[in-house]
BALO-124889 format. One line per field, with one value per residue (C-alpha): residue number from 0; x, y, z. Coordinates in nm, 4 decimals, padded with zeros to 6 digits, always signed. Layout:
BEGIN
resi = NUM, ...
u = X, ...
v = Y, ...
w = Z, ...
END
This chain:
BEGIN
resi = 0, 1, 2, 3, 4, 5, 6, 7, 8, 9, 10, 11, 12, 13, 14, 15, 16, 17, 18, 19, 20, 21, 22, 23, 24, 25, 26, 27, 28, 29, 30, 31, 32, 33, 34, 35, 36, 37, 38, 39, 40, 41, 42, 43, 44, 45, 46, 47, 48, 49, 50, 51, 52, 53, 54, 55, 56, 57, 58, 59, 60, 61, 62, 63, 64, 65, 66, 67, 68, 69, 70, 71, 72, 73, 74, 75, 76, 77, 78, 79, 80, 81, 82, 83, 84, 85, 86, 87, 88, 89, 90, 91, 92, 93, 94, 95, 96, 97, 98, 99, 100, 101, 102, 103, 104, 105, 106, 107, 108, 109, 110, 111, 112, 113, 114, 115, 116, 117, 118, 119, 120, 121, 122, 123, 124, 125, 126, 127, 128, 129, 130, 131, 132, 133, 134, 135, 136, 137, 138, 139, 140, 141, 142, 143, 144, 145, 146, 147, 148, 149, 150, 151, 152, 153, 154, 155, 156, 157, 158, 159, 160, 161, 162, 163, 164, 165, 166, 167, 168, 169, 170, 171, 172, 173, 174, 175, 176, 177, 178, 179, 180, 181, 182, 183, 184, 185, 186, 187, 188, 189, 190, 191, 192, 193, 194, 195, 196, 197, 198, 199, 200, 201, 202, 203, 204, 205, 206, 207, 208, 209, 210, 211, 212, 213, 214, 215, 216, 217, 218, 219, 220, 221, 222, 223, 224, 225, 226, 227, 228, 229, 230, 231, 232, 233, 234, 235, 236, 237, 238, 239, 240, 241, 242, 243, 244, 245, 246, 247, 248, 249, 250, 251, 252, 253, 254, 255, 256, 257, 258, 259, 260, 261, 262, 263, 264, 265, 266, 267, 268, 269, 270, 271, 272, 273, 274, 275, 276, 277, 278, 279, 280, 281, 282, 283, 284, 285, 286, 287, 288, 289, 290, 291, 292, 293, 294, 295, 296, 297, 298, 299, 300, 301, 302, 303, 304, 305, 306, 307, 308, 309, 310, 311, 312, 313, 314, 315, 316, 317, 318, 319, 320, 321, 322, 323, 324, 325, 326, 327, 328, 329, 330, 331, 332, 333, 334, 335, 336, 337, 338, 339, 340, 341, 342, 343, 344, 345, 346, 347, 348, 349, 350, 351, 352, 353, 354, 355, 356, 357, 358, 359, 360, 361, 362, 363, 364, 365, 366, 367, 368, 369, 370, 371, 372, 373, 374, 375, 376, 377, 378, 379, 380, 381, 382, 383, 384, 385, 386, 387, 388, 389, 390, 391, 392, 393, 394, 395, 396, 397, 398, 399, 400, 401, 402, 403, 404, 405, 406, 407, 408, 409, 410, 411, 412, 413, 414, 415, 416, 417, 418, 419, 420, 421, 422, 423, 424, 425
u = +00.0000, +00.2795, +00.4569, +00.1398, +00.0851, +00.4476, +00.4245, +00.1009, +00.2584, +00.5668, +00.3628, +00.1081, +00.1294, +00.3033, +00.1562, +00.4930, +00.7054, +01.0099, +00.7860, +00.5570, +00.8492, +01.0198, +00.6883, +00.6167, +00.9563, +00.9169, +00.5686, +00.6854, +00.9637, +00.7511, +00.4626, +00.6875, +00.8005, +00.4566, +00.2846, +00.5311, +00.4410, +00.1839, +00.4638, +00.6287, +00.3210, +00.4226, +00.8061, +00.7660, +00.4910, +00.7073, +01.0189, +00.8501, +00.5476, +00.3145, -00.0599, -00.1334, -00.3228, +00.0035, +00.1713, -00.1687, -00.1962, +00.1494, +00.0432, -00.2866, -00.1015, +00.1234, -00.1832, -00.3416, -00.0188, -00.0060, -00.3567, -00.2859, +00.0336, -00.1124, -00.2865, +00.0074, +00.2592, +00.0238, +00.0112, +00.3884, +00.4487, +00.2212, +00.3818, +00.7494, +00.8035, +00.7265, +01.0836, +01.1408, +00.8270, +00.9492, +01.2947, +01.1402, +00.9094, +01.1904, +01.4076, +01.1243, +01.0426, +01.4029, +01.4393, +01.1190, +01.2337, +01.5780, +01.4375, +01.1869, +01.4739, +01.5727, +01.2209, +01.1774, +00.8281, +00.4935, +00.4784, +00.8153, +00.7342, +00.3952, +00.5601, +00.8175, +00.5440, +00.4224, +00.7442, +00.6991, +00.3430, +00.4505, +00.7243, +00.4725, +00.2641, +00.5602, +00.6495, +00.3015, -00.0017, -00.0924, +00.2242, +00.3146, -00.0300, -00.0605, +00.2716, +00.1838, -00.1579, -00.0063, +00.2499, -00.0148, -00.2147, -00.5888, -00.6531, -00.3913, -00.4521, -00.6786, -00.4470, -00.1356, -00.2873, -00.3762, -00.0212, +00.1273, -00.1226, -00.0431, +00.3216, +00.2117, +00.0571, +00.3879, +00.5478, +00.2864, +00.3898, +00.7577, +00.7539, +00.5958, +00.7856, +01.1175, +01.0423, +00.9662, +01.2909, +01.5012, +01.3452, +01.4671, +01.8294, +01.8260, +01.6391, +01.3494, +01.5594, +01.8101, +01.5283, +01.4067, +01.7583, +01.7631, +01.4233, +01.5479, +01.8397, +01.6028, +01.3707, +01.6640, +01.7964, +01.4903, +01.6182, +01.8771, +01.5839, +01.4575, +01.6739, +01.4750, +01.1421, +01.1072, +00.7663, +00.5830, +00.4169, +00.0542, -00.1660, -00.2888, -00.6412, -00.6690, -00.5686, -00.8428, -00.9034, -00.9664, -00.6920, -00.6293, -00.8282, -01.1260, -01.1133, -01.1108, -01.4168, -01.5981, -01.5008, -01.5934, -01.9392, -01.9875, -02.2013, -02.0314, -01.6851, -01.7982, -01.9577, -01.6286, -01.4537, -01.6844, -01.6933, -01.3151, -01.3262, -01.4224, -01.1426, -00.8875, -01.0623, -01.0671, -00.7208, -00.5342, -00.7073, -00.6228, -00.2644, -00.1972, -00.3923, -00.4516, -00.1043, -00.1533, -00.5120, -00.3974, -00.0922, -00.2998, -00.5700, -00.5508, -00.5914, -00.2507, -00.4264, -00.5870, -00.2455, -00.1185, -00.4190, -00.3721, -00.1184, -00.0842, +00.0135, +00.2865, +00.4066, +00.4465, +00.6541, +00.3736, +00.4025, +00.2901, +00.0200, +00.2840, +00.4039, +00.0431, -00.0192, +00.2720, +00.1591, -00.1950, -00.0725, +00.1385, -00.1580, -00.3601, -00.0862, -00.0595, -00.4350, -00.4442, -00.2192, -00.4764, -00.7710, -00.6106, -00.5111, -00.8611, -01.0053, -00.7818, -00.9004, -01.2641, -01.2297, -01.1762, -01.4914, -01.7507, -01.8737, -01.6205, -01.8839, -02.0572, -01.7288, -01.6464, -01.9882, -01.9428, -01.5945, -01.7102, -02.0061, -01.7781, -01.5408, -01.8223, -01.9539, -01.6073, -01.5506, -01.8913, -01.8283, -01.4900, -01.6073, -01.9169, -01.7212, -01.5061, -01.1546, -00.9010, -00.5848, -00.7946, -01.0439, -00.7594, -00.6058, -00.9422, -01.0393, -00.6958, -00.7281, -01.0852, -01.0067, -00.6796, -00.8575, -01.0618, -00.7865, -00.6442, -00.8758, -01.0472, -00.7377, -00.7140, -01.0918, -01.1121, -00.8127, -00.9417, -01.2843, -01.1306, -00.9266, -01.2338, -01.4425, -01.1756, -00.8993, -00.5300, -00.3872, -00.4634, -00.5233, -00.2547, -00.4182, -00.7776, -00.6977, -00.4880, -00.7923, -01.0023, -00.7178, -00.7300, -01.0695, -00.9071, -00.6392, -00.8902, -01.0548, -00.7120, -00.6578, -00.9941, -00.9527, -00.6037, -00.6536, -01.0039, -00.8764, -00.6123, -00.8456, -01.1284, -00.8816, -00.7413, -01.0972, -01.2407, -00.9404, -01.1177, -01.1332, -01.4933, -01.6622, -01.4223, -01.4497, -01.8292, -01.7904, -01.5691, -01.8403, -02.0980, -01.8897, -01.8180, -02.1911, -02.2279, -01.9531, -02.1138, -02.4359, -02.2952, -02.1088, -02.4272, -02.5478, -02.2058, -02.2257, -01.9388, -01.9120, -01.6507, -01.7183, -01.4771, -01.4697, -01.2754, -01.0740, -01.2266, -01.0601, -00.8128, -00.9312, -00.8099
v = +00.0000, +00.2427, +00.1572, +00.2235, +00.5551, +00.6588, +00.5704, +00.7684, +01.0752, +01.0379, +01.0303, +01.2870, +01.6058, +01.8890, +02.2334, +02.4110, +02.3521, +02.5282, +02.6753, +02.8259, +02.9664, +03.1296, +03.2581, +03.4184, +03.5922, +03.7315, +03.8628, +04.0055, +04.2158, +04.3304, +04.4330, +04.6006, +04.8397, +04.8880, +04.9513, +05.2279, +05.4639, +05.6500, +05.7532, +05.9447, +06.1587, +06.4511, +06.4430, +06.4509, +06.7137, +06.9361, +06.9000, +06.9842, +07.1803, +06.9716, +06.9383, +06.6150, +06.4884, +06.4610, +06.1983, +06.0382, +05.9973, +05.8387, +05.5787, +05.5317, +05.4671, +05.2212, +05.0294, +05.0341, +04.9102, +04.6361, +04.5310, +04.5474, +04.3496, +04.0749, +03.8678, +03.9123, +03.7972, +03.5121, +03.3989, +03.4512, +03.2343, +02.9595, +02.9546, +03.0355, +02.9656, +03.1030, +03.1935, +03.3843, +03.5880, +03.6675, +03.7723, +04.0073, +04.1510, +04.2154, +04.3847, +04.6138, +04.6903, +04.7946, +05.0000, +05.1892, +05.2711, +05.3873, +05.6064, +05.7593, +05.8990, +06.1224, +06.2475, +06.6246, +06.6575, +06.4949, +06.3467, +06.1755, +06.0167, +05.9066, +05.7425, +05.5586, +05.4210, +05.2228, +05.0189, +04.9797, +04.8587, +04.5980, +04.4927, +04.4361, +04.2279, +03.9991, +03.9516, +03.9653, +03.7512, +03.6613, +03.4623, +03.3572, +03.2304, +03.0203, +02.8481, +02.8015, +02.6651, +02.4036, +02.3039, +02.2520, +01.9408, +01.9987, +01.9769, +02.2467, +02.4725, +02.7311, +02.7671, +02.7813, +03.0643, +03.2375, +03.2040, +03.3477, +03.6315, +03.6909, +03.7322, +04.0402, +04.1639, +04.1110, +04.3272, +04.5904, +04.5929, +04.6279, +04.8556, +05.1786, +05.1728, +05.1063, +05.3920, +05.6265, +05.5298, +05.5686, +05.9064, +06.0380, +05.9981, +06.0219, +06.1664, +05.9801, +05.9153, +05.7145, +05.5113, +05.4216, +05.3021, +05.0739, +04.9387, +04.8699, +04.6664, +04.4754, +04.3619, +04.2421, +04.0455, +03.8158, +03.6705, +03.4733, +03.2744, +03.1487, +02.8330, +02.7062, +02.7770, +02.4871, +02.5088, +02.1775, +01.9944, +02.0827, +01.8398, +01.5680, +01.5703, +01.9403, +01.9068, +02.0122, +01.9822, +02.3452, +02.5779, +02.9140, +03.0927, +02.8603, +02.9029, +03.2814, +03.2698, +03.0458, +03.2588, +03.5917, +03.4549, +03.3122, +03.5406, +03.4059, +03.4919, +03.8409, +03.8958, +03.7999, +04.0396, +04.3310, +04.2561, +04.2738, +04.6428, +04.7652, +04.5673, +04.7580, +05.0906, +05.0609, +04.9135, +05.1447, +05.4567, +05.3743, +05.2713, +05.5899, +05.8474, +05.7207, +05.8197, +06.1719, +06.1823, +06.0888, +06.3183, +06.6254, +06.5672, +06.8181, +06.5962, +06.6094, +06.6259, +06.2906, +06.1321, +06.2864, +06.1522, +05.8013, +05.6529, +05.3327, +05.5369, +05.7032, +05.3617, +05.2671, +05.5767, +05.7447, +06.1171, +06.2719, +06.2320, +06.1403, +05.8492, +05.7444, +05.7394, +05.5010, +05.2872, +05.2690, +05.1074, +04.8622, +04.7729, +04.7039, +04.4701, +04.2900, +04.2360, +04.1277, +03.8325, +03.7015, +03.7742, +03.6225, +03.3013, +03.2714, +03.3253, +03.0475, +02.8133, +02.9038, +02.8782, +02.5010, +02.4627, +02.7156, +02.8644, +03.1178, +03.3489, +03.3790, +03.4603, +03.7228, +03.8827, +03.9029, +04.0540, +04.3338, +04.4084, +04.4165, +04.6608, +04.9009, +04.8849, +04.9568, +05.2476, +05.3995, +05.3769, +05.5465, +05.8420, +05.8979, +05.8839, +06.1698, +06.0856, +06.0251, +05.8206, +05.5408, +05.5304, +05.5299, +05.2200, +05.0452, +05.1115, +05.0028, +04.6705, +04.6107, +04.7011, +04.5092, +04.1943, +04.2109, +04.3587, +04.0848, +03.8125, +03.8475, +03.7343, +03.3630, +03.3379, +03.5073, +03.3202, +02.9989, +03.0581, +03.1052, +02.7853, +02.5982, +02.6999, +02.6757, +02.4548, +02.5315, +02.5055, +02.8641, +03.0070, +03.2760, +03.4202, +03.3944, +03.5386, +03.8053, +03.9198, +03.9344, +04.1187, +04.3851, +04.4866, +04.5143, +04.7430, +04.9490, +05.0117, +05.0962, +05.3552, +05.5185, +05.5144, +05.6648, +05.9264, +06.0262, +06.0643, +06.3125, +06.5076, +06.5413, +06.6339, +06.9172, +07.0345, +07.0207, +06.9780, +06.6676, +06.2928, +06.2535, +06.2212, +05.9637, +05.7724, +05.7409, +05.6279, +05.3470, +05.2443, +05.2334, +05.0170, +04.7825, +04.7267, +04.6652, +04.3989, +04.2311, +04.1900, +04.0942, +03.7886, +03.6265, +03.4856, +03.3344, +02.9602, +02.7663, +02.4753, +02.3463, +02.4851, +02.3098, +01.9805, +01.7178, +01.4772, +01.1445, +00.8509, +00.6721, +00.3323, +00.0295
w = +00.0000, +00.0868, -00.2408, -00.4417, -00.2631, -00.3245, -00.6945, -00.7207, -00.5631, -00.7829, -01.1038, -00.9969, -01.2094, -01.0278, -00.9854, -00.9648, -01.2767, -01.4271, -01.6972, -01.4343, -01.2311, -01.5306, -01.6645, -01.3283, -01.3201, -01.6720, -01.5985, -01.2649, -01.4197, -01.7130, -01.4908, -01.2340, -01.5061, -01.6594, -01.3259, -01.2364, -01.5218, -01.3129, -01.0750, -01.3610, -01.4341, -01.2137, -01.2682, -01.6467, -01.6301, -01.4082, -01.6264, -01.9568, -01.8316, -02.0478, -01.9872, -01.8033, -02.1052, -02.3021, -02.0849, -02.0245, -02.4024, -02.4092, -02.1499, -02.3342, -02.6614, -02.4787, -02.3604, -02.7063, -02.8680, -02.6050, -02.7029, -03.0769, -03.0343, -02.8147, -03.0885, -03.3262, -03.0662, -02.9810, -03.3439, -03.3741, -03.0684, -03.2012, -03.5471, -03.4775, -03.1091, -02.7652, -02.6744, -02.9986, -02.9278, -02.5757, -02.7038, -02.9579, -02.6943, -02.4440, -02.7070, -02.8206, -02.4562, -02.3836, -02.7037, -02.6268, -02.2739, -02.3889, -02.6666, -02.4246, -02.2155, -02.5067, -02.5828, -02.5669, -02.7142, -02.6376, -02.9890, -02.9451, -02.6107, -02.7422, -03.0445, -02.8346, -02.6104, -02.9113, -02.8872, -02.5115, -02.5658, -02.8218, -02.5801, -02.3043, -02.5468, -02.6147, -02.2487, -02.0985, -02.0335, -02.3935, -02.4587, -02.1041, -01.9994, -02.3139, -02.2394, -01.8728, -01.9679, -02.1994, -01.9373, -01.6695, -01.5994, -01.6451, -01.2697, -01.2035, -01.5043, -01.3435, -01.0431, -01.2631, -01.4638, -01.1383, -01.0025, -01.3224, -01.3075, -00.9408, -01.0390, -01.2305, -00.9077, -00.7289, -00.9940, -00.9260, -00.5606, -00.6393, -00.9437, -00.8126, -00.4849, -00.6605, -00.9000, -00.6091, -00.4322, -00.7471, -00.8301, -00.4960, -00.6075, -00.9876, -01.2855, -01.4377, -01.7503, -01.5446, -01.3927, -01.7411, -01.8343, -01.5291, -01.6272, -01.9826, -01.8478, -01.6190, -01.8959, -02.1048, -01.8071, -01.8150, -02.1418, -01.9436, -01.7988, -02.1339, -02.1530, -01.8540, -02.0253, -02.2621, -02.4227, -02.3798, -02.6631, -02.7067, -02.5151, -02.7482, -02.6138, -02.6844, -03.0508, -03.2884, -03.6595, -03.7442, -03.8671, -03.7022, -03.9731, -03.9277, -03.5503, -03.5846, -03.8078, -03.5599, -03.2618, -03.4168, -03.5020, -03.1532, -02.9301, -02.6164, -02.7451, -02.8446, -02.5029, -02.3381, -02.5769, -02.4985, -02.1257, -02.0918, -02.1963, -01.8514, -01.6884, -01.8945, -01.8409, -01.4630, -01.4147, -01.6512, -01.5234, -01.1620, -01.2431, -01.4408, -01.2396, -00.8866, -00.7537, -00.8903, -00.7602, -00.4118, -00.4235, -00.5036, -00.2424, +00.0440, +00.3447, +00.5132, +00.8490, +00.7714, +00.7261, +01.0480, +01.2381, +01.0982, +01.3341, +01.1357, +00.8274, +01.0319, +01.1442, +00.7789, +00.7094, +00.5159, +00.5876, +00.2597, -00.0013, -00.2604, -00.0466, +00.0142, -00.3610, -00.4130, -00.1197, -00.2611, -00.5840, -00.3843, -00.1607, -00.4757, -00.5941, -00.2595, -00.2293, -00.5908, -00.5173, -00.2696, -00.4977, -00.8059, -00.6298, -00.4862, -00.8351, -00.9686, -00.6951, -00.7531, -01.1311, -01.0997, -00.8931, -01.0106, -01.3353, -01.4588, -01.6040, -01.2647, -01.0958, -01.3596, -01.3219, -00.9460, -00.9761, -01.2065, -00.9811, -00.6767, -00.8439, -00.9243, -00.5678, -00.4250, -00.6648, -00.5919, -00.2167, -00.2509, -00.4594, -00.2423, +00.0857, +00.2202, +00.1003, +00.3761, +00.4139, +00.5626, +00.2755, +00.0219, +00.1800, +00.2256, -00.1350, -00.2582, -00.0793, -00.2001, -00.5614, -00.5485, -00.4312, -00.7535, -00.9721, -01.1969, -01.0719, -01.4097, -01.6030, -01.5052, -01.5334, -01.8744, -02.0183, -01.8631, -02.0151, -02.3610, -02.3170, -02.1934, -02.4946, -02.7692, -02.6321, -02.5842, -02.9347, -03.0362, -02.6903, -02.7278, -03.0386, -02.9187, -02.5773, -02.7484, -02.9451, -02.6291, -02.4603, -02.7324, -02.5922, -02.2491, -02.3894, -02.5849, -02.2498, -02.1069, -02.3791, -02.3129, -01.9341, -01.9295, -02.2004, -02.0944, -01.7392, -01.8529, -02.0822, -01.8319, -01.5576, -01.7702, -01.8456, -01.4940, -01.2628, -01.1291, -01.1906, -01.0711, -01.4129, -01.5530, -01.2245, -01.2609, -01.6214, -01.4930, -01.2479, -01.5276, -01.7617, -01.4696, -01.4186, -01.7940, -01.7890, -01.4894, -01.6853, -02.0253, -01.8900, -01.7625, -02.1023, -02.1893, -02.2627, -02.1064, -02.3478, -02.5935, -02.9418, -03.1757, -03.3604, -03.1735, -03.3876, -03.4727, -03.2979, -03.5215, -03.6526, -03.4650
END
């Protein structure tokens, strides 16, 4: 009996694999850099005296390029190889960051962010989650996707705080150079990320073109596509503008009266803004892992609907409540708990409906909707702020699109859509 148990444990598929570990590290570094861009809003604005909408547009273009690049990098990875796609993404990421340091006009920095956006696409969820999904046993797949997604949250904790610390001793251009070197360093991990063969039971007869035609005519796929818009809108707006929103709020007395903030070394609104993004990232790790666990046990569409509804409730509470240091931290934790919990569920839903063979491309297309929402959230935030000196209107728009996404996921049909291969004759 002991021998049988030992053999079972030995042959049992592992949750933690080299592919998952390397994928997590790549996502962590890429997201640490991406999540820090909101910290540079004020330093760049003060150096060049640009309207806030200019750098907001640069971040918005970065997000849109990320979304446009995701399906192309997914198809590239599926046809040419995952590691080649990651190498190309890291190189474009680094080039964009280096060129940005020499930008002296809004148009230049906005153009260079296109390269950064494509770089994020090559090193981000579209490519990495597809590899992790193929490397995972079916019983571990939802949790593996959640762990890889949570690694992005860990990057979100590290990135903004590192950027704040570095900006205290050097110019923002030097920080960007350090970030460029960091993203290139992940390439040394690629020899350990051997892409597994595609699972035989997930092989399907349709070509990529046929699958795209089926998916784009499928109401469920299109509802997932449209529903992911609000996720991008809310996340990108908060990442880009929340540090500035917190920094400019006149409630220093609230910070002084919050003893626990003083214990954390938070003595200014600027420091609180950086802490808020880190709290979002920390809470997101918990929420994402819980979403991965729940995704193996409950309907993914119901979980997604609940997450979007919860976000809107949290955002409405925050904007309707007098803003203090305490409410900033409470909101950051609540929103962070629901932050990227949508990613393992959405990617898992796509894999569940269409299999793993072309997951990178199909999820990349859905992710374009997410990034279109990111573009609108970031840019609209900057424009409406310049017009009204307030983020209130764009905040309420985010609440409304969150409610819409909660509702549109309800009719999604969670069932396999494609033709499974006929069994070979005996």
